C-alpha positions as CSV (number, residue, x, y, z in Angstrom):
1,M,122.1,80.8,116.5
2,P,124.1,81.6,113.3
3,Y,125.0,78.9,110.8
4,I,128.2,77.2,112.0
5,V,130.9,75.9,109.8
6,A,133.5,73.9,111.8
7,C,137.0,74.0,110.4
8,T,139.4,71.3,111.4
9,G,142.6,69.7,110.3
10,G,145.9,68.2,111.6
11,I,148.7,70.2,113.1
12,G,150.4,72.4,110.6
13,S,147.6,72.0,108.0
14,G,147.1,75.8,107.8
15,K,143.9,76.3,109.9
16,S,145.0,79.8,111.0
17,T,145.8,80.8,107.4
18,I,142.3,79.6,106.3
19,A,140.6,81.4,109.2
20,N,142.4,84.6,108.4
21,I,141.1,84.5,104.8
22,F,137.5,84.0,106.0
23,A,138.0,86.9,108.4
24,K,138.9,89.1,105.5
25,F,135.3,88.5,104.3
26,N,134.0,89.8,107.6
27,I,133.2,86.4,108.9
28,N,133.3,85.9,112.7
29,V,136.0,83.4,113.5
30,I,136.0,81.5,116.8
31,D,139.3,79.7,117.2
32,A,139.7,77.1,120.1
33,D,143.5,77.5,120.0
34,V,143.2,81.3,120.4
35,I,140.9,80.9,123.3
36,A,143.2,78.3,124.9
37,Y,146.2,80.7,124.4
38,K,144.4,83.4,126.3
39,L,143.3,81.1,129.1
40,V,147.0,80.5,130.1
41,K,148.2,84.1,130.1
42,P,150.2,85.2,133.1
43,G,148.1,85.5,136.3
44,S,145.3,83.2,135.0
45,C,143.8,80.5,137.1
46,V,144.7,77.9,134.5
47,L,148.4,78.9,134.4
48,K,148.5,78.8,138.3
49,A,147.1,75.3,138.2
50,I,149.8,74.3,135.6
51,I,152.5,75.8,137.8
52,N,151.2,74.0,140.8
53,R,151.4,70.7,139.0
54,Y,154.8,71.1,137.1
55,G,156.6,73.8,139.1
56,N,158.2,77.0,137.9
57,D,160.3,75.1,135.2
58,I,157.1,75.2,133.1
59,L,157.6,79.0,132.8
60,T,159.9,81.0,130.5
61,K,162.2,83.7,132.0
62,Q,159.5,86.2,131.2
63,G,157.0,84.4,133.3
64,T,154.9,83.1,130.4
65,L,154.0,79.4,129.7
66,F,156.9,77.4,128.3
67,R,154.7,75.9,125.6
68,S,157.1,73.5,124.0
69,R,158.0,72.1,127.4
70,L,154.3,71.6,128.3
71,R,153.7,70.0,124.9
72,E,156.5,67.6,125.5
73,I,155.0,66.5,128.8
74,I,151.4,66.0,127.6
75,F,152.3,64.2,124.4
76,Q,154.5,61.8,126.3
77,D,152.0,61.0,129.1
78,K,148.4,60.3,128.4
79,K,147.5,60.9,132.0
80,E,148.9,64.4,131.9
81,R,147.2,65.1,128.6
82,Y,143.8,64.2,130.2
83,W,144.5,66.3,133.2
84,L,145.2,69.4,131.1
85,N,142.2,68.7,128.8
86,N,139.9,68.4,131.7
87,I,140.8,71.9,132.8
88,L,140.9,73.6,129.5
89,H,138.1,72.1,127.5
90,P,135.1,73.1,129.7
91,L,136.5,76.7,129.8
92,I,137.0,76.8,126.1
93,N,133.5,75.5,125.6
94,I,132.0,78.2,127.8
95,Q,133.8,81.0,126.0
96,T,133.0,79.4,122.6
97,Q,129.3,79.4,123.4
98,N,129.4,83.0,124.6
99,L,131.1,84.1,121.4
100,K,128.6,82.3,119.2
101,K,125.8,84.2,120.9
102,I,127.3,87.6,120.1
103,A,128.4,86.8,116.5
104,K,127.1,89.1,113.9
105,S,128.2,87.6,110.6
106,P,125.8,85.4,108.5
107,Y,127.8,82.3,109.5
108,I,130.6,81.5,112.0
109,L,133.8,79.8,111.2
110,W,134.5,77.7,114.2
111,V,138.1,76.5,114.2
112,V,138.5,73.3,116.2
113,P,141.7,71.3,115.8
114,L,140.3,68.3,117.9
115,L,136.8,68.4,116.5
116,I,136.7,64.7,115.6
117,E,138.7,63.6,118.6
118,N,136.4,65.3,121.1
119,K,133.3,64.3,119.2
120,L,132.1,67.9,118.7
121,Q,131.0,67.5,115.0
122,H,127.3,67.5,116.0
123,Q,127.6,71.1,117.1
124,A,128.2,72.3,113.6
125,N,126.0,72.7,110.6
126,R,128.8,71.9,108.2
127,I,132.4,70.5,108.5
128,L,135.3,71.9,106.6
129,V,138.5,69.8,106.6
130,I,141.9,71.2,105.7
131,N,144.0,68.8,103.6
132,I,147.8,68.9,103.4
133,D,150.4,66.3,102.3
134,K,152.3,64.8,105.2
135,A,155.8,65.9,104.0
136,T,154.7,69.6,104.0
137,Q,153.0,69.1,107.3
138,L,156.1,67.7,109.0
139,K,158.4,70.4,107.6
140,R,156.0,73.2,108.4
141,V,155.5,72.2,112.1
142,Q,159.2,71.6,112.7
143,I,160.1,75.1,111.5
144,R,157.1,76.9,113.1
145,D,157.4,75.3,116.5
146,N,161.1,74.5,116.6
147,V,160.5,70.8,117.4
148,T,162.1,67.6,116.2
149,L,160.6,65.3,113.6
150,A,159.9,62.7,116.3
151,Q,157.9,65.2,118.3
152,V,155.8,66.2,115.4
153,E,155.1,62.5,114.5
154,K,154.1,61.9,118.1
155,I,151.5,64.7,117.9
156,I,150.2,63.4,114.6
157,E,150.0,59.9,116.0
158,I,147.5,60.9,118.8
159,Q,145.3,63.0,116.5
160,A,142.6,61.8,114.3
161,T,143.9,60.3,111.0
162,H,143.4,62.1,107.7
163,Q,140.8,59.5,106.7
164,Q,138.9,59.9,109.9
165,R,138.5,63.6,109.2
166,I,137.6,63.1,105.6
167,N,134.8,60.7,106.7
168,F,133.1,63.6,108.5
169,A,133.9,66.3,105.9
170,D,131.3,68.2,104.0
171,D,133.9,70.3,102.3
172,I,137.7,70.1,101.8
173,I,140.3,72.7,101.2
174,N,143.5,71.5,99.7
175,N,146.1,73.8,101.3
176,I,148.9,72.8,99.0
177,G,150.8,75.1,96.7
178,K,150.3,78.8,96.3
179,L,148.3,81.0,98.7
180,E,146.3,82.4,95.7
181,N,144.9,78.9,95.1
182,T,143.9,78.5,98.7
183,F,142.3,82.0,98.7
184,L,140.2,81.0,95.7
185,Q,139.0,77.9,97.4
186,V,138.0,79.9,100.5
187,F,136.2,82.5,98.4
188,K,134.1,79.9,96.6
189,L,133.2,78.2,99.9
190,H,132.4,81.6,101.4
191,Q,129.9,82.3,98.7
192,F,128.4,78.8,99.2
193,Y,128.2,79.2,103.0
194,L,126.4,82.6,102.6
195,K,123.7,80.8,100.6
196,L,123.4,78.0,103.1
197,A,123.2,80.4,106.0
198,K,120.5,82.4,104.2
199,T,118.5,79.2,103.5
200,K,118.7,78.3,107.2
201,Q,117.4,81.8,108.2
202,D,114.6,81.6,105.7
Protein backbone atom coordinates (compact mmCIF):
# COMPACT_ATOMS: atom_id res chain seq x y z
CA MET A 1 0.00 0.00 0.00
CA PRO A 2 1.44 3.42 -0.95
CA TYR A 3 2.24 6.08 1.61
CA ILE A 4 -1.00 7.96 2.35
CA VAL A 5 -1.26 11.67 3.12
CA ALA A 6 -4.76 12.61 4.27
CA CYS A 7 -5.71 16.18 3.38
CA THR A 8 -8.54 17.81 5.31
CA GLY A 9 -9.94 21.23 6.12
CA GLY A 10 -13.21 23.05 6.62
CA ILE A 11 -15.64 23.93 3.86
CA GLY A 12 -14.15 26.55 1.55
CA SER A 13 -10.60 26.05 2.82
CA GLY A 14 -9.33 25.26 -0.68
CA LYS A 15 -8.88 21.49 -0.55
CA SER A 16 -9.60 21.13 -4.28
CA THR A 17 -7.07 23.83 -5.13
CA ILE A 18 -4.42 22.08 -3.05
CA ALA A 19 -5.29 18.69 -4.56
CA ASN A 20 -4.99 20.10 -8.09
CA ILE A 21 -1.49 21.35 -7.33
CA PHE A 22 -0.41 17.95 -6.00
CA ALA A 23 -1.89 16.38 -9.13
CA LYS A 24 0.39 18.59 -11.26
CA PHE A 25 3.29 16.70 -9.66
CA ASN A 26 1.76 13.43 -10.93
CA ILE A 27 0.48 12.42 -7.51
CA ASN A 28 -2.63 10.24 -7.42
CA VAL A 29 -5.44 12.15 -5.70
CA ILE A 30 -8.38 10.32 -4.15
CA ASP A 31 -11.08 12.86 -3.28
CA ALA A 32 -14.05 11.72 -1.18
CA ASP A 33 -16.17 14.60 -2.50
CA VAL A 34 -15.47 13.63 -6.12
CA ILE A 35 -16.45 10.03 -5.37
CA ALA A 36 -19.64 11.19 -3.63
CA TYR A 37 -20.48 13.41 -6.61
CA LYS A 38 -20.27 10.45 -8.98
CA LEU A 39 -22.35 8.25 -6.68
CA VAL A 40 -25.39 10.52 -7.09
CA LYS A 41 -25.29 10.88 -10.87
CA PRO A 42 -28.62 10.38 -12.72
CA GLY A 43 -29.71 6.74 -12.76
CA SER A 44 -27.57 5.74 -9.78
CA CYS A 45 -28.94 3.65 -6.92
CA VAL A 46 -28.04 6.38 -4.44
CA LEU A 47 -29.94 9.06 -6.35
CA LYS A 48 -32.96 6.74 -6.61
CA ALA A 49 -32.89 6.27 -2.82
CA ILE A 50 -32.72 10.05 -2.33
CA ILE A 51 -35.68 10.56 -4.68
CA ASN A 52 -37.68 7.88 -2.84
CA ARG A 53 -37.09 9.72 0.43
CA TYR A 54 -37.58 13.34 -0.64
CA GLY A 55 -39.57 13.18 -3.87
CA ASN A 56 -38.87 14.69 -7.28
CA ASP A 57 -38.48 18.16 -5.77
CA ILE A 58 -34.95 17.08 -4.88
CA LEU A 59 -34.11 17.12 -8.61
CA THR A 60 -33.29 19.99 -10.94
CA LYS A 61 -35.19 20.47 -14.20
CA GLN A 62 -32.37 18.56 -15.89
CA GLY A 63 -32.92 15.53 -13.65
CA THR A 64 -29.74 15.95 -11.63
CA LEU A 65 -29.52 16.22 -7.86
CA PHE A 66 -30.56 19.63 -6.50
CA ARG A 67 -27.53 19.83 -4.25
CA SER A 68 -28.33 23.06 -2.46
CA ARG A 69 -31.79 21.78 -1.58
CA LEU A 70 -30.40 18.50 -0.22
CA ARG A 71 -27.74 20.41 1.70
CA GLU A 72 -30.42 22.54 3.31
CA ILE A 73 -32.32 19.42 4.42
CA ILE A 74 -29.39 17.52 5.89
CA PHE A 75 -27.86 20.47 7.70
CA GLN A 76 -31.16 21.32 9.36
CA ASP A 77 -32.01 17.78 10.46
CA LYS A 78 -29.44 15.51 12.11
CA LYS A 79 -31.57 12.43 11.45
CA GLU A 80 -31.57 13.11 7.69
CA ARG A 81 -27.84 13.76 7.75
CA TYR A 82 -27.23 10.39 9.40
CA TRP A 83 -29.51 8.68 6.88
CA LEU A 84 -27.56 10.07 3.93
CA ASN A 85 -24.18 9.38 5.51
CA ASN A 86 -25.14 5.77 6.20
CA ILE A 87 -25.79 5.31 2.48
CA LEU A 88 -22.84 7.25 1.09
CA HIS A 89 -19.97 6.53 3.46
CA PRO A 90 -19.73 2.73 2.97
CA LEU A 91 -19.82 3.19 -0.82
CA ILE A 92 -17.22 5.96 -0.69
CA ASN A 93 -15.01 3.74 1.46
CA ILE A 94 -15.23 0.82 -0.99
CA GLN A 95 -14.26 3.00 -3.94
CA THR A 96 -11.50 4.67 -1.92
CA GLN A 97 -9.92 1.33 -1.05
CA ASN A 98 -10.11 0.20 -4.68
CA LEU A 99 -8.42 3.39 -5.86
CA LYS A 100 -5.68 3.04 -3.25
CA LYS A 101 -4.88 -0.45 -4.55
CA ILE A 102 -4.32 0.74 -8.12
CA ALA A 103 -2.47 3.97 -7.31
CA LYS A 104 0.92 4.27 -9.02
CA SER A 105 2.44 7.42 -7.52
CA PRO A 106 4.99 7.26 -4.65
CA TYR A 107 2.34 8.52 -2.26
CA ILE A 108 -1.39 9.23 -2.40
CA LEU A 109 -3.12 12.47 -1.50
CA TRP A 110 -6.38 11.37 0.11
CA VAL A 111 -8.75 14.34 0.36
CA VAL A 112 -11.29 13.79 3.14
CA PRO A 113 -13.35 16.79 4.33
CA LEU A 114 -14.72 14.86 7.34
CA LEU A 115 -11.53 12.99 8.25
CA ILE A 116 -11.64 13.98 11.93
CA GLU A 117 -15.42 13.88 12.27
CA ASN A 118 -15.54 10.29 10.96
CA LYS A 119 -12.44 9.23 12.91
CA LEU A 120 -10.54 8.13 9.79
CA GLN A 121 -7.19 9.64 10.73
CA HIS A 122 -5.74 6.22 11.61
CA GLN A 123 -5.99 5.23 7.93
CA ALA A 124 -3.33 7.76 6.92
CA ASN A 125 0.42 7.87 7.41
CA ARG A 126 0.35 11.65 7.67
CA ILE A 127 -2.30 14.34 8.05
CA LEU A 128 -2.25 17.64 6.17
CA VAL A 129 -4.62 20.36 7.34
CA ILE A 130 -5.59 23.33 5.18
CA ASN A 131 -5.80 26.54 7.17
CA ILE A 132 -7.83 29.60 6.18
CA ASP A 133 -9.19 32.60 8.06
CA LYS A 134 -12.90 32.50 8.79
CA ALA A 135 -13.79 35.73 6.96
CA THR A 136 -12.28 34.41 3.72
CA GLN A 137 -13.92 31.04 4.29
CA LEU A 138 -17.39 32.53 4.73
CA LYS A 139 -17.08 34.80 1.70
CA ARG A 140 -15.67 32.06 -0.53
CA VAL A 141 -18.44 29.54 0.23
CA GLN A 142 -21.23 32.11 -0.14
CA ILE A 143 -20.02 33.02 -3.63
CA ARG A 144 -19.13 29.48 -4.74
CA ASP A 145 -22.31 27.75 -3.54
CA ASN A 146 -24.72 30.69 -3.74
CA VAL A 147 -25.82 30.22 -0.12
CA THR A 148 -26.56 32.60 2.73
CA LEU A 149 -24.18 33.49 5.53
CA ALA A 150 -26.44 31.63 7.97
CA GLN A 151 -26.27 28.46 5.87
CA VAL A 152 -22.48 28.56 5.72
CA GLU A 153 -22.21 29.12 9.47
CA LYS A 154 -24.53 26.16 10.06
CA ILE A 155 -22.26 23.89 8.01
CA ILE A 156 -19.15 25.14 9.85
CA GLU A 157 -20.91 24.60 13.17
CA ILE A 158 -21.37 20.85 12.64
CA GLN A 159 -17.86 20.29 11.27
CA ALA A 160 -14.76 19.79 13.40
CA THR A 161 -13.35 23.03 14.78
CA HIS A 162 -10.13 24.48 13.45
CA GLN A 163 -8.36 23.56 16.69
CA GLN A 164 -9.61 19.97 16.54
CA ARG A 165 -8.07 19.59 13.09
CA ILE A 166 -4.83 21.25 14.15
CA ASN A 167 -4.55 18.80 17.05
CA PHE A 168 -4.25 15.95 14.53
CA ALA A 169 -2.14 17.81 11.96
CA ASP A 170 1.34 16.71 10.99
CA ASP A 171 1.55 19.47 8.40
CA ILE A 172 -0.36 22.70 7.74
CA ILE A 173 -0.83 24.72 4.57
CA ASN A 174 -1.90 28.33 5.06
CA ASN A 175 -4.13 28.88 2.04
CA ILE A 176 -4.25 32.61 2.49
CA GLY A 177 -3.06 35.19 0.00
CA LYS A 178 -1.62 34.59 -3.44
CA LEU A 179 -1.80 31.24 -5.22
CA GLU A 180 1.97 31.38 -5.77
CA ASN A 181 2.49 31.20 -2.01
CA THR A 182 0.19 28.19 -1.74
CA PHE A 183 1.96 26.52 -4.67
CA LEU A 184 5.33 26.94 -2.95
CA GLN A 185 4.02 25.37 0.26
CA VAL A 186 2.66 22.40 -1.68
CA PHE A 187 5.93 21.99 -3.60
CA LYS A 188 7.96 21.86 -0.38
CA LEU A 189 5.60 19.32 1.16
CA HIS A 190 5.64 17.26 -2.03
CA GLN A 191 9.43 16.96 -1.82
CA PHE A 192 9.13 16.02 1.85
CA TYR A 193 6.45 13.40 1.19
CA LEU A 194 8.55 11.81 -1.54
CA LYS A 195 11.31 11.28 1.02
CA LEU A 196 8.88 9.86 3.58
CA ALA A 197 7.36 7.51 1.02
CA LYS A 198 10.80 6.29 -0.04
CA THR A 199 11.77 5.67 3.58
CA LYS A 200 8.60 3.61 4.09
CA GLN A 201 9.36 1.52 1.01
CA ASP A 202 12.96 0.94 2.08
